[in-house]
N, CA, C and O atoms as a printed pandas DataFrame, in Angstrom:
     atom_number atom_name residue_name chain_id  residue_number  x_coord  y_coord  z_coord
0              1         N          MET        A               1    0.751   -1.223    0.205
1              2        CA          MET        A               1   -0.073   -0.143    0.017
2              3         C          MET        A               1    0.723    1.078    0.043
3              4         O          MET        A               1    1.566    1.152    0.937
4              5         N          LYS        A               2    0.593    2.182   -0.885
5              6        CA          LYS        A               2    1.295    3.647   -0.741
6              7         C          LYS        A               2    0.749    4.239    0.162
7              8         O          LYS        A               2   -0.466    4.275    0.355
8              9         N          GLN        A               3    1.731    4.850    0.912
9             10        CA          GLN        A               3    1.129    5.759    1.915
10            11         C          GLN        A               3    2.021    6.785    2.417
11            12         O          GLN        A               3    3.177    6.766    1.994
12            13         N          TYR        A               4    1.640    7.778    3.341
13            14        CA          TYR        A               4    2.486    8.785    3.520
14            15         C          TYR        A               4    2.532    8.403    5.139
15            16         O          TYR        A               4    1.501    8.248    5.793
16            17         N          VAL        A               5    3.901    8.271    5.708
17            18        CA          VAL        A               5    3.985    7.951    7.307
18            19         C          VAL        A               5    4.852    8.891    7.856
19            20         O          VAL        A               5    5.860    9.401    7.367
20            21         N          VAL        A               6    4.247    9.073    9.093
21            22        CA          VAL        A               6    5.362   10.068   10.406
22            23         C          VAL        A               6    5.234    9.123   11.275
23            24         O          VAL        A               6    4.135    8.899   11.784
24            25         N          ASP        A               7    6.310    8.425   11.583
25            26        CA          ASP        A               7    6.772    7.330   12.580
26            27         C          ASP        A               7    7.380    7.781   13.788
27            28         O          ASP        A               7    7.873    7.012   14.612
28            29         N          THR        A               8    7.346    9.209   13.917
29            30        CA          THR        A               8    8.250    9.486   15.151
30            31         C          THR        A               8    7.264   10.840   16.057
31            32         O          THR        A               8    7.695   11.963   16.318
32            33         N          LEU        A               9    6.108   10.386   16.336
33            34        CA          LEU        A               9    5.356   11.270   17.143
34            35         C          LEU        A               9    5.934   11.170   18.794
35            36         O          LEU        A               9    6.520   10.254   19.371
36            37         N          ARG        A              10    5.552   12.350   19.204
37            38        CA          ARG        A              10    5.659   12.533   20.889
38            39         C          ARG        A              10    4.195   12.349   21.153
39            40         O          ARG        A              10    3.254   12.591   20.397
40            41         N          LEU        A              11    4.186   11.879   22.363
41            42        CA          LEU        A              11    2.757   11.678   23.028
42            43         C          LEU        A              11    1.842   13.173   22.968
43            44         O          LEU        A              11    0.630   13.233   22.759
44            45         N          GLN        A              12    2.708   14.271   23.193
45            46        CA          GLN        A              12    2.012   15.440   23.148
46            47         C          GLN        A              12    1.417   15.828   21.494
47            48         O          GLN        A              12    0.277   16.204   21.220
48            49         N          GLU        A              13    2.419   15.636   20.654
49            50        CA          GLU        A              13    1.924   15.513   19.460
50            51         C          GLU        A              13    0.419   15.053   18.984
51            52         O          GLU        A              13   -0.507   15.638   18.423
52            53         N          TYR        A              14    0.663   13.465   19.576
53            54        CA          TYR        A              14   -0.317   12.739   19.176
54            55         C          TYR        A              14   -1.709   13.339   19.802
55            56         O          TYR        A              14   -2.769   13.424   19.181
56            57         N          GLU        A              15   -1.500   13.717   21.093
57            58        CA          GLU        A              15   -2.951   14.162   21.722
58            59         C          GLU        A              15   -3.488   15.448   21.153
59            60         O          GLU        A              15   -4.712   15.574   21.186
60            61         N          ARG        A              16   -2.603   16.647   20.518
61            62        CA          ARG        A              16   -3.031   17.578   19.819
62            63         C          ARG        A              16   -3.373   17.111   18.544
63            64         O          ARG        A              16   -4.309   17.774   18.096
64            65         N          LEU        A              17   -2.965   16.181   17.735
65            66        CA          LEU        A              17   -3.476   15.741   16.499
66            67         C          LEU        A              17   -4.695   15.088   16.497
67            68         O          LEU        A              17   -5.506   15.232   15.582
68            69         N          LYS        A              18   -4.915   14.252   17.633
69            70        CA          LYS        A              18   -6.212   13.533   17.749
70            71         C          LYS        A              18   -7.458   14.625   18.192
71            72         O          LYS        A              18   -8.631   14.537   17.829
72            73         N          LYS        A              19   -6.970   15.501   18.932
73            74        CA          LYS        A              19   -8.045   16.860   19.043
74            75         C          LYS        A              19   -8.242   17.687   18.148
75            76         O          LYS        A              19   -9.246   18.399   18.123
76            77         N          ILE        A              20   -7.262   17.723   17.227
77            78        CA          ILE        A              20   -7.704   18.439   16.028
78            79         C          ILE        A              20   -8.707   17.656   15.089
79            80         O          ILE        A              20   -9.725   18.182   14.638
80            81         N          LEU        A              21   -8.277   16.180   14.802
81            82        CA          LEU        A              21   -8.954   15.359   14.054
82            83         C          LEU        A              21  -10.300   15.113   14.545
83            84         O          LEU        A              21  -11.186   14.903   13.717
84            85         N          GLU        A              22  -10.551   15.112   15.723
85            86        CA          GLU        A              22  -11.849   14.824   16.463
86            87         C          GLU        A              22  -12.746   15.917   16.271
87            88         O          GLU        A              22  -13.889   15.651   15.897
88            89         N          ALA        A              23  -12.399   17.158   16.475
89            90        CA          ALA        A              23  -13.114   18.550   16.153
90            91         C          ALA        A              23  -13.787   18.438   14.822
91            92         O          ALA        A              23  -14.983   18.571   14.561
92            93         N          ARG        A              24  -12.542   18.100   13.847
93            94        CA          ARG        A              24  -13.241   18.157   12.382
94            95         C          ARG        A              24  -13.719   17.045   12.025
95            96         O          ARG        A              24  -14.527   17.185   11.107
96            97         N          HIS        A              25  -13.538   15.762   12.423
97            98        CA          HIS        A              25  -14.153   14.621   11.656
98            99         C          HIS        A              25  -14.730   13.681   12.681
99           100         O          HIS        A              25  -14.888   12.477   12.476
100          101         N          GLY        A              26  -15.090   14.427   14.005
101          102        CA          GLY        A              26  -15.678   13.180   14.910
102          103         C          GLY        A              26  -14.836   12.005   15.318
103          104         O          GLY        A              26  -13.852   11.626   14.683
104          105         N          ALA        A              27  -15.208   11.552   16.224
105          106        CA          ALA        A              27  -14.129   10.324   16.888
106          107         C          ALA        A              27  -13.752    9.237   15.851
107          108         O          ALA        A              27  -14.514    8.754   15.014
108          109         N          ALA        A              28  -12.402    8.923   16.054
109          110        CA          ALA        A              28  -12.082    7.866   15.276
110          111         C          ALA        A              28  -13.213    6.666   14.947
111          112         O          ALA        A              28  -13.812    6.263   15.943
112          113         N          ALA        A              29  -13.576    6.047   13.656
113          114        CA          ALA        A              29  -14.137    5.144   13.492
114          115         C          ALA        A              29  -13.895    3.902   13.855
115          116         O          ALA        A              29  -14.844    3.165   14.123
116          117         N          LEU        A              30  -12.566    3.442   13.929
117          118        CA          LEU        A              30  -12.143    1.926   14.392
118          119         C          LEU        A              30  -10.776    2.512   14.804
119          120         O          LEU        A              30  -10.021    3.307   14.243
120          121         N          GLY        A              31  -10.714    1.826   16.014
121          122        CA          GLY        A              31   -9.007    2.349   16.395
122          123         C          GLY        A              31   -8.754    3.729   16.278
123          124         O          GLY        A              31   -9.444    4.536   16.901
124          125         N          GLY        A              32   -7.616    4.162   15.369
125          126        CA          GLY        A              32   -7.628    5.635   15.379
126          127         C          GLY        A              32   -7.537    5.970   13.896
127          128         O          GLY        A              32   -6.736    6.753   13.386
128          129         N          ILE        A              33   -8.679    5.107   13.149
129          130        CA          ILE        A              33   -8.909    5.478   11.741
130          131         C          ILE        A              33   -9.763    6.734   11.816
131          132         O          ILE        A              33  -10.713    6.747   12.599
132          133         N          TYR        A              34   -9.490    7.790   11.057
133          134        CA          TYR        A              34  -10.350    8.935   10.705
134          135         C          TYR        A              34  -10.576    8.782    9.131
135          136         O          TYR        A              34   -9.695    8.376    8.373
136          137         N          TRP        A              35  -11.618    9.086    8.806
137          138        CA          TRP        A              35  -12.161    9.424    7.357
138          139         C          TRP        A              35  -12.224   10.434    6.933
139          140         O          TRP        A              35  -13.250   11.063    7.192
140          141         N          ILE        A              36  -11.063   11.155    5.994
141          142        CA          ILE        A              36  -10.995   12.399    5.873
142          143         C          ILE        A              36  -11.708   12.586    4.199
143          144         O          ILE        A              36  -11.141   12.124    3.210
144          145         N          PRO        A              37  -12.861   13.246    4.143
145          146        CA          PRO        A              37  -13.216   13.230    2.637
146          147         C          PRO        A              37  -12.511   14.225    1.445
147          148         O          PRO        A              37  -12.102   15.381    1.553
148          149         N          VAL        A              38  -12.525   13.550    0.570
149          150        CA          VAL        A              38  -11.773   14.071   -0.531
150          151         C          VAL        A              38  -12.582   15.339   -1.096
151          152         O          VAL        A              38  -13.811   15.296   -1.051
152          153         N          PRO        A              39  -11.941   16.456   -1.620
153          154        CA          PRO        A              39  -12.769   17.574   -2.204
154          155         C          PRO        A              39  -13.338   17.148   -3.357
155          156         O          PRO        A              39  -12.637   16.493   -4.128
156          157         N          GLU        A              40  -14.447   17.380   -3.630
157          158        CA          GLU        A              40  -15.205   16.884   -4.904
158          159         C          GLU        A              40  -14.668   17.382   -6.134
159          160         O          GLU        A              40  -14.861   16.753   -7.174
160          161         N          SER        A              41  -14.003   18.465   -6.120
161          162        CA          SER        A              41  -13.182   19.223   -6.890
162          163         C          SER        A              41  -12.171   18.335   -7.510
163          164         O          SER        A              41  -11.754   18.529   -8.652
164          165         N          LEU        A              42  -11.754   17.295   -6.703
165          166        CA          LEU        A              42  -10.483   16.410   -7.011
166          167         C          LEU        A              42  -11.263   14.961   -7.607
167          168         O          LEU        A              42  -10.643   13.961   -7.968
168          169         N          TYR        A              43  -12.300   15.062   -7.614
169          170        CA          TYR        A              43  -12.964   13.771   -8.219
170          171         C          TYR        A              43  -12.471   13.021   -9.612
171          172         O          TYR        A              43  -12.523   13.732  -10.616
172          173         N          THR        A              44  -12.159   12.125   -9.724
173          174        CA          THR        A              44  -11.967   11.538  -11.012
174          175         C          THR        A              44  -13.287   11.457  -11.640
175          176         O          THR        A              44  -14.258   11.428  -10.884
176          177         N          PRO        A              45  -13.489   11.413  -13.011
177          178        CA          PRO        A              45  -14.648   11.047  -13.825
178          179         C          PRO        A              45  -15.542   10.145  -12.940
179          180         O          PRO        A              45  -16.520   10.538  -12.303
180          181         N          ASP        A              46  -15.063    8.867  -12.991
181          182        CA          ASP        A              46  -15.704    7.625  -12.183
182          183         C          ASP        A              46  -16.290    7.945  -10.958
183          184         O          ASP        A              46  -17.407    7.599  -10.575
184          185         N          GLN        A              47  -15.248    8.810  -10.205
185          186        CA          GLN        A              47  -15.970    9.177   -8.696
186          187         C          GLN        A              47  -17.217   10.201   -8.988
187          188         O          GLN        A              47  -18.306    9.915   -8.491
188          189         N          SER        A              48  -17.103   11.227   -9.677
189          190        CA          SER        A              48  -18.061   11.959   -9.849
190          191         C          SER        A              48  -19.457   11.198  -10.405
191          192         O          SER        A              48  -20.578   11.564  -10.052
192          193         N          LEU        A              49  -19.271   10.360  -11.099
193          194        CA          LEU        A              49  -20.495    9.526  -11.514
194          195         C          LEU        A              49  -21.001    8.888  -10.511
195          196         O          LEU        A              49  -22.231    8.882  -10.462
196          197         N          HIS        A              50  -20.335    8.256   -9.554
197          198        CA          HIS        A              50  -20.644    7.538   -8.594
198          199         C          HIS        A              50  -21.310    8.090   -7.548
199          200         O          HIS        A              50  -20.933    7.883   -6.395
200          201         N          THR        A              51  -22.271    8.781   -7.805
201          202        CA          THR        A              51  -22.986    9.558   -6.649
202          203         C          THR        A              51  -23.349    8.852   -5.498
203          204         O          THR        A              51  -23.272    9.390   -4.393
204          205         N          GLY        A              52  -23.778    7.584   -5.659
205          206        CA          GLY        A              52  -24.136    6.621   -4.661
206          207         C          GLY        A              52  -22.903    6.492   -3.591
207          208         O          GLY        A              52  -22.990    6.425   -2.365
208          209         N          CYS        A              53  -21.804    6.476   -4.360
209          210        CA          CYS        A              53  -20.456    5.922   -3.446
210          211         C          CYS        A              53  -19.906    7.330   -2.683
211          212         O          CYS        A              53  -18.881    7.127   -2.032
212          213         N          THR        A              54  -20.343    8.544   -2.653
213          214        CA          THR        A              54  -19.596    9.602   -2.142
214          215         C          THR        A              54  -20.149    9.676   -0.411
215          216         O          THR        A              54  -21.294    9.290   -0.175
216          217         N          PRO        A              55  -19.629    9.979    0.268
217          218        CA          PRO        A              55  -18.182   10.772   -0.084
218          219         C          PRO        A              55  -16.888    9.840   -0.282
219          220         O          PRO        A              55  -16.637    8.762    0.258
220          221         N          HIS        A              56  -16.216   10.502   -1.123
221          222        CA          HIS        A              56  -14.817    9.457   -1.306
222          223         C          HIS        A              56  -13.909   10.026   -0.241
223          224         O          HIS        A              56  -13.837   11.222    0.042
224          225         N          VAL        A              57  -13.174    8.976    0.361
225          226        CA          VAL        A              57  -12.461    9.367    1.565
226          227         C          VAL        A              57  -10.905    8.848    1.530
227          228         O          VAL        A              57  -10.583    8.133    0.581
228          229         N          VAL        A              58  -10.047    9.137    2.405
229          230        CA          VAL        A              58   -8.692    8.399    2.496
230          231         C          VAL        A              58   -8.797    8.258    3.929
231          232         O          VAL        A              58   -9.432    9.019    4.658
232          233         N          ALA        A              59   -8.132    7.227    4.298
233          234        CA          ALA        A              59   -7.936    6.722    5.431
234          235         C          ALA        A              59   -6.752    7.239    6.189
235          236         O          ALA        A              59   -5.598    7.083    5.792
236          237         N          LEU        A              60   -7.176    8.045    7.622
237          238        CA          LEU        A              60   -5.758    8.659    8.315
238          239         C          LEU        A              60   -5.456    7.863    9.428
239          240         O          LEU        A              60   -6.226    8.141   10.348
240          241         N          ASP        A              61   -4.645    6.981    9.726
241          242        CA          ASP        A              61   -4.546    6.232   10.941
242          243         C          ASP        A              61   -3.556    6.898   11.809
243          244         O          ASP        A              61   -2.436    7.277   11.466
244          245         N          LEU        A              62   -4.178    7.011   13.141
245          246        CA          LEU        A              62   -3.417    8.088   14.093
246          247         C          LEU        A              62   -3.021    6.967   15.406
247          248         O          LEU        A              62   -3.857    6.380   16.093
248          249         N          SER        A              63   -1.877    6.884   15.504
249          250        CA          SER        A              63   -1.636    6.213   17.016
250          251         C          SER        A              63   -0.660    6.762   17.811
251          252         O          SER        A              63    0.166    7.481   17.248
252          253         N          GLU        A              64   -0.578    6.596   18.909
253          254        CA          GLU        A              64    0.449    7.509   19.813
254          255         C          GLU        A              64    1.924    7.684   19.180
255          256         O          GLU        A              64    2.468    8.780   19.317
256          257         N          THR        A              65    2.383    6.977   18.709
257          258        CA          THR        A              65    3.887    7.163   17.874
258          259         C          THR        A              65    3.817    7.247   16.389
259          260         O          THR        A              65    4.873    7.404   15.776
260          261         N          ARG        A              66    2.668    7.159   15.727
261          262        CA          ARG        A              66    2.727    7.286   14.420
262          263         C          ARG        A              66    1.457    7.486   13.644
263          264         O          ARG        A              66    0.395    6.889   13.817
264          265         N          LEU        A              67    1.779    8.582   12.606
265          266        CA          LEU        A              67    0.434    8.794   11.835
266          267         C          LEU        A              67    0.805    8.434   10.220
267          268         O          LEU        A              67    1.835    8.714    9.607
268          269         N          SER        A              68   -0.273    7.790    9.800
269          270        CA          SER        A              68   -0.177    7.344    8.440
270          271         C          SER        A              68   -1.479    7.688    7.719
271          272         O          SER        A              68   -2.527    7.897    8.331
272          273         N          CYS        A              69   -1.360    7.740    6.320
273          274        CA          CYS        A              69   -2.374    8.172    5.551
274          275         C          CYS        A              69   -1.993    7.513    4.130
275          276         O          CYS        A              69   -0.909    7.680    3.570
276          277         N          GLU        A              70   -3.299    6.565    3.533
277          278        CA          GLU        A              70   -2.774    5.806    2.528
278          279         C          GLU        A              70   -2.967    6.568    1.278
279          280         O          GLU        A              70   -3.804    7.455    1.445
280          281         N          PHE        A              71   -2.545    6.533    0.235
281          282        CA          PHE        A              71   -2.646    7.208   -1.079
282          283         C          PHE        A              71   -3.802    6.301   -1.925
283          284         O          PHE        A              71   -3.617    6.030   -3.111
284          285         N          LEU        A              72   -4.871    5.910   -1.279
285          286        CA          LEU        A              72   -5.864    4.991   -1.747
286          287         C          LEU        A              72   -7.286    5.888   -1.459
287          288         O          LEU        A              72   -7.704    6.185   -0.340
288          289         N          ILE        A              73   -7.818    6.185   -2.552
289          290        CA          ILE        A              73   -9.144    6.798   -2.352
290          291         C          ILE        A              73  -10.592    5.624   -2.445
291          292         O          ILE        A              73  -10.978    4.833   -3.306
292          293         N          ARG        A              74  -11.067    6.006   -1.134
293          294        CA          ARG        A              74  -12.047    4.775   -1.077
294          295         C          ARG        A              74  -13.594    5.374   -1.013
295          296         O          ARG        A              74  -13.903    6.565   -1.069
296          297         N          THR        A              75  -14.339    4.421   -0.902
297          298        CA          THR        A              75  -15.711    4.727   -0.508
298          299         C          THR        A              75  -16.003    4.092    0.599
299          300         O          THR        A              75  -15.527    2.966    0.743
300          301         N          ARG        A              76  -16.864    4.668    1.655
301          302        CA          ARG        A              76  -17.302    3.933    2.879
302          303         C          ARG        A              76  -18.597    3.221    2.666
303          304         O          ARG        A              76  -19.074    2.534    3.570
304          305         N          LYS        A              77  -19.161    3.350    1.555
305          306        CA          LYS        A              77  -20.614    2.501    1.553
306          307         C          LYS        A              77  -20.393    1.276    0.560
307          308         O          LYS        A              77  -21.460    0.837    0.131
308          309         N          THR        A              78  -19.239    0.612    0.089
309          310        CA          THR        A              78  -19.167   -0.461   -0.504
310          311         C          THR        A              78  -17.644   -0.998   -0.306
311          312         O          THR        A              78  -16.787   -0.132   -0.132
312          313         N          MET        A              79  -17.290   -2.201   -0.317
313          314        CA          MET        A              79  -15.823   -2.788   -0.259
314          315         C          MET        A              79  -15.319   -2.523   -1.720
315          316         O          MET        A              79  -14.226   -1.965   -1.817
316          317         N          HIS        A              80  -15.881   -2.804   -2.681
317          318        CA          HIS        A              80  -15.455   -2.939   -3.926
318          319         C          HIS        A              80  -16.136   -1.973   -4.912
319          320         O          HIS        A              80  -17.357   -2.089   -5.009
320          321         N          CYS        A              81  -15.558   -1.093   -5.612
321          322        CA          CYS        A              81  -16.167   -0.235   -6.813
322          323         C          CYS        A              81  -15.192    0.317   -7.673
323          324         O          CYS        A              81  -14.082    0.662   -7.269
324          325         N          ALA        A              82  -15.600    0.421   -8.950
325          326        CA          ALA        A              82  -14.778    0.858   -9.942
326          327         C          ALA        A              82  -14.060    2.417   -9.621
327          328         O          ALA        A              82  -13.052    2.897  -10.140
328          329         N          CYS        A              83  -14.952    3.000   -8.588
329          330        CA          CYS        A              83  -14.549    4.391   -8.515
330          331         C          CYS        A              83  -13.271    4.350   -7.446
331          332         O          CYS        A              83  -12.534    5.336   -7.456
332          333         N          MET        A              84  -13.018    3.439   -6.673
333          334        CA          MET        A              84  -12.048    3.298   -5.671
334          335         C          MET        A              84  -10.751    2.992   -6.427
335          336         O          MET        A              84  -10.764    2.275   -7.428
336          337         N          GLY        A              85   -9.576    3.569   -5.916
337          338        CA          GLY        A              85   -8.377    3.216   -6.521
338          339         C          GLY        A              85   -7.146    4.176   -5.856
339          340         O          GLY        A              85   -7.373    4.918   -4.901
340          341         N          TYR        A              86   -6.001    4.076   -6.401
341          342        CA          TYR        A              86   -4.765    4.869   -5.875
342          343         C          TYR        A              86   -5.183    6.214   -6.388
343          344         O          TYR        A              86   -5.845    6.384   -7.411
344          345         N          ALA        A              87   -4.732    7.178   -5.573
345          346        CA          ALA        A              87   -4.932    8.703   -5.977
346          347         C          ALA        A              87   -4.411    9.274   -7.013
347          348         O          ALA        A              87   -3.205    9.159   -7.231
348          349         N          THR        A              88   -5.102    9.877   -7.702
349          350        CA          THR        A              88   -4.318   10.702   -9.001
350          351         C          THR        A              88   -3.379   11.601   -8.483
351          352         O          THR        A              88   -3.354   11.780   -7.265
352          353         N          GLU        A              89   -2.625   12.177   -9.200
353          354        CA          GLU        A              89   -1.396   13.023   -8.931
354          355         C          GLU        A              89   -2.089   14.238   -8.148
355          356         O          GLU        A              89   -1.607   14.632   -7.086
356          357         N          ALA        A              90   -3.289   14.845   -8.731
357          358        CA          ALA        A              90   -3.835   15.867   -7.716
358          359         C          ALA        A              90   -4.153   15.446   -6.631
359          360         O          ALA        A              90   -3.667   16.091   -5.702
360          361         N          GLN        A              91   -4.969   14.363   -6.271
361          362        CA          GLN        A              91   -5.514   14.033   -5.193
362          363         C          GLN        A              91   -4.146   13.510   -4.147
363          364         O          GLN        A              91   -4.199   13.798   -2.951
364          365         N          ARG        A              92   -3.203   12.899   -4.582
365          366        CA          ARG        A              92   -2.104   12.613   -3.854
366          367         C          ARG        A              92   -1.573   13.810   -3.432
367          368         O          ARG        A              92   -1.287   13.894   -2.237
368          369         N          ASN        A              93   -1.337   14.959   -4.308
369          370        CA          ASN        A              93   -0.640   16.322   -3.575
370          371         C          ASN        A              93   -1.615   16.847   -2.643
371          372         O          ASN        A              93   -1.256   17.453   -1.634
372          373         N          TRP        A              94   -2.711   16.665   -2.901
373          374        CA          TRP        A              94   -3.886   17.260   -1.743
374          375         C          TRP        A              94   -3.709   16.513   -0.448
375          376         O          TRP        A              94   -3.719   17.101    0.633
376          377         N          ILE        A              95   -3.549   15.228   -0.564
377          378        CA          ILE        A              95   -3.187   14.363    0.891
378          379         C          ILE        A              95   -1.930   14.788    1.531
379          380         O          ILE        A              95   -1.854   15.108    2.717
380          381         N          VAL        A              96   -1.145   14.782    0.868
381          382        CA          VAL        A              96    0.294   15.471    1.364
382          383         C          VAL        A              96    0.221   16.856    1.874
383          384         O          VAL        A              96    0.874   17.258    2.838
384          385         N          ASP        A              97   -0.559   17.527    1.220
385          386        CA          ASP        A              97   -0.436   18.869    1.708
386          387         C          ASP        A              97   -1.598   18.873    2.903
387          388         O          ASP        A              97   -1.462   19.740    3.766
388          389         N          MET        A              98   -2.546   18.114    2.996
389          390        CA          MET        A              98   -3.499   18.270    4.079
390          391         C          MET        A              98   -2.783   17.694    5.192
391          392         O          MET        A              98   -2.915   18.235    6.290
392          393         N          VAL        A              99   -1.969   16.577    5.062
393          394        CA          VAL        A              99   -1.327   16.043    6.223
394          395         C          VAL        A              99   -0.373   17.039    6.657
395          396         O          VAL        A              99   -0.379   17.287    7.863
396          397         N          ASP        A             100    0.738   17.882    5.658
397          398        CA          ASP        A             100    1.515   18.415    6.333
398          399         C          ASP        A             100    1.186   19.708    7.057
399          400         O          ASP        A             100    1.877   20.246    7.923
400          401         N          ALA        A             101   -0.187   20.201    6.482
401          402        CA          ALA        A             101   -1.090   21.458    7.415
402          403         C          ALA        A             101   -1.443   20.974    8.643
403          404         O          ALA        A             101   -1.427   21.681    9.651
404          405         N          LEU        A             102   -1.822   19.594    8.635
405          406        CA          LEU        A             102   -2.236   19.124   10.088
406          407         C          LEU        A             102   -1.121   18.776   11.246
407          408         O          LEU        A             102   -1.275   18.616   12.457
408          409         N          LEU        A             103    0.084   18.718   10.409
409          410        CA          LEU        A             103    1.259   18.533   11.416
410          411         C          LEU        A             103    1.622   19.641   11.687
411          412         O          LEU        A             103    2.103   19.781   12.812
412          413         N          GLU        A             104    1.547   20.765   10.851
413          414        CA          GLU        A             104    2.090   22.113   11.258
414          415         C          GLU        A             104    1.013   22.776   12.336
415          416         O          GLU        A             104    1.378   23.414   13.325
416          417         N          GLU        A             105   -0.175   22.557   12.035
417          418        CA          GLU        A             105   -1.152   22.993   12.832
418          419         C          GLU        A             105   -1.051   22.500   14.431
419          420         O          GLU        A             105   -1.413   23.236   15.349
420          421         N          ALA        A             106   -0.527   21.202   14.632
421          422        CA          ALA        A             106   -0.582   20.446   15.729
422          423         C          ALA        A             106    0.774   20.740   16.210
423          424         O          ALA        A             106    1.051   20.279   17.318
424          425         N          GLY        A             107    1.704   21.441   15.570
425          426        CA          GLY        A             107    2.970   21.695   16.024
426          427         C          GLY        A             107    3.894   20.440   16.142
427          428         O          GLY        A             107    4.459   20.212   17.212
428          429         N          VAL        A             108    4.030   19.750   15.227
429          430        CA          VAL        A             108    4.964   18.467   15.119
430          431         C          VAL        A             108    6.115   18.884   14.401
431          432         O          VAL        A             108    6.222   19.374   13.277
432          433         N          VAL        A             109    7.062   18.561   15.378
433          434        CA          VAL        A             109    8.266   18.997   14.756
434          435         C          VAL        A             109    8.808   18.020   13.694
435          436         O          VAL        A             109    8.454   16.845   13.782
436          437         N          ALA        A             110    9.607   18.384   12.732
437          438        CA          ALA        A             110   10.173   17.349   11.621
438          439         C          ALA        A             110   11.291   16.928   12.232
439          440         O          ALA        A             110   12.021   16.103   11.682
């Protein structure tokens, strides 16, 4: 699986990240998994046509020492669909920018 990983979080950074994610996206769905909606403006043609599968999301996994975000665009409504797949370049750039902004907001030191 292609993903963006930050593998050296401090406990205080984890707590700040968790607080920000919960405020924006609610409690983690499973373990430390947060479902982050992809902006509709970045949907592929297939994703735009699959209105029954929206919202399309990326999984962000947060633990006390690690944050990872897959470069896989999913739907939470079905396990398999043609609209799911690896992020396009624009979607991948958005994921990296979104995680970087989240890290900056939480004061995570590189």
